[in-house]
N, C-alpha and C positions, 0 to 999 in steps of 0.2 A: 504494500500500500504506500509506503514511504517513497519507494522508487517511482511509482506512478505520479504522486504529487510533485516530486522533484522534476520529473520529466515534463509534466504539464506546465510547471512554473518556468522552466527553462524555455519551453516552446513559446509561451506568452511573452517572456522577456525578449526572445529573439525576434518575434513578430513586431513587438513594439519598437525595438531598436532599429530594425530594418525599415519600418514604416517612417520613422522620424527622419532617417537619412534621406529617403527619396522625397519626403515632404519638404525638406529644406531646399533641395535642388529645384523643385517646382516653385517654391516661394520666391527664390531669387529671380527666376525668369518672369514670374508674375509681377513682381515688384518693378522690374525694368520695363515691362510692357504697360504698367499702370500710368506712365507719363501720358497725360492727355494731349491729343492733337490740338486742342484749342485751350490748353491750360494757361494758367497765369502763375509765373514763377519770378522770384526776386532773391538776390544774394547780396548780403552786406559784406563788403571786403575792406581790409585794412592794409594790404601790401600788394606790390606789383605782381608777384607770382600768382596770388589768388585772383587778381584782376584778369590776368592772361588766361588762366584756367577757366574762369567764369565766362569770359567772352567765347572761348572755344566751345564750352558746353551750350551756351545760348545759341551760338551759330549753328550747332548741330541740331538743336530742337527746331529752330526757325527754318532750317533747310528741309526738314521733314514736313512742316506745315507752317505757313506764314501767319496763321491765326493764333499761334502761340504768342503770348505776351511775356517778354523777358526783360527784367530791369536789374541793373546793378547799382547799388548804393555805395558810395565811397566815403569812408571816414578815416581819420588817423593819417599816418605817414604817406599813404598812397595819394592823398590829396595833393601834397607837395610834389611827389614823384611824377604825377600826371602832368604837372605844369613844367617840370624841369627835365625829365628824362626823355630824350628824343627817341630812345628805343621803344617807348610805349606808343609812338605815333601809329605804327602799323596795327597795334591792338585797338586803338581808337577808331581807325579807319575800318577795321574788320567789324567792330560793333556797329558802326554807322551803316555799313553795307548790308549787314544782316538784319537791321531793324531793331537792335538792342538799345534800350535807353540807358545811358550813363547819367547818374544823378550824384552830384558832389555836395557834401555838407559844408554850408557857408561858415558854420561855427569853426570847423577845422581849418577852413581857408583863412579865417581871421587870425586864428592862433598861430598858423604857420606862415603868415605873411604872403598869401597868394591872392591874386586878383583874378576876377572872372575873365578879363581880357587875355590872360595867359593861357586859357584853354581853347581847344578846338571849338568852333561855333556849334557843333552838334551836341555839346555837353550841357546838361541842365544843372541847375543848382537848387538847393532847398535850404531854408534857414537851419534846420536840424535834421540830420540823417536818421536818428532814431525815431523821431516823430513821423518822418516820411515813411519809414519801414512799417511802423504801426498802422499808418493809414493804408498802406498796401495790404496789410493783413486784414483790415476791416473791409477792404474791397474784394476779398476772396483770394488774394495771392498766397501761394505756398512760399514760405521764406526760410532761408537758412543764413547763418552767420559764420564766416570763416575768419 
């Protein structure tokens, strides 16, 4: 009797363990396919590398469906880098070409001594990047912060 109970317990454990492994694989695929063709997404970034990665992600989403809304809100050091770093010009042009809105925090601009005239004409500004991100959330945007 003990051997039978042990065998049934091992069988149930094996089924449960195997099922959870395949469920995880399906879940990853399902999660990646859950990005909506007409979704609304925003990323809050603070450094140039995250800006470049965010623009590449947004461009990929927008290339699949132009109805996707994608915004990148910039705060912190990247606000100054965007004005000074000529290497970011191609990133700005890629964002503009893809239809990605770049929004810079004016509070950070003031703290870092940056003027709006130092930016590409396609860049928007907002008095407070956090408040802008909260507004996007209220409008139904899915947001992340890097």
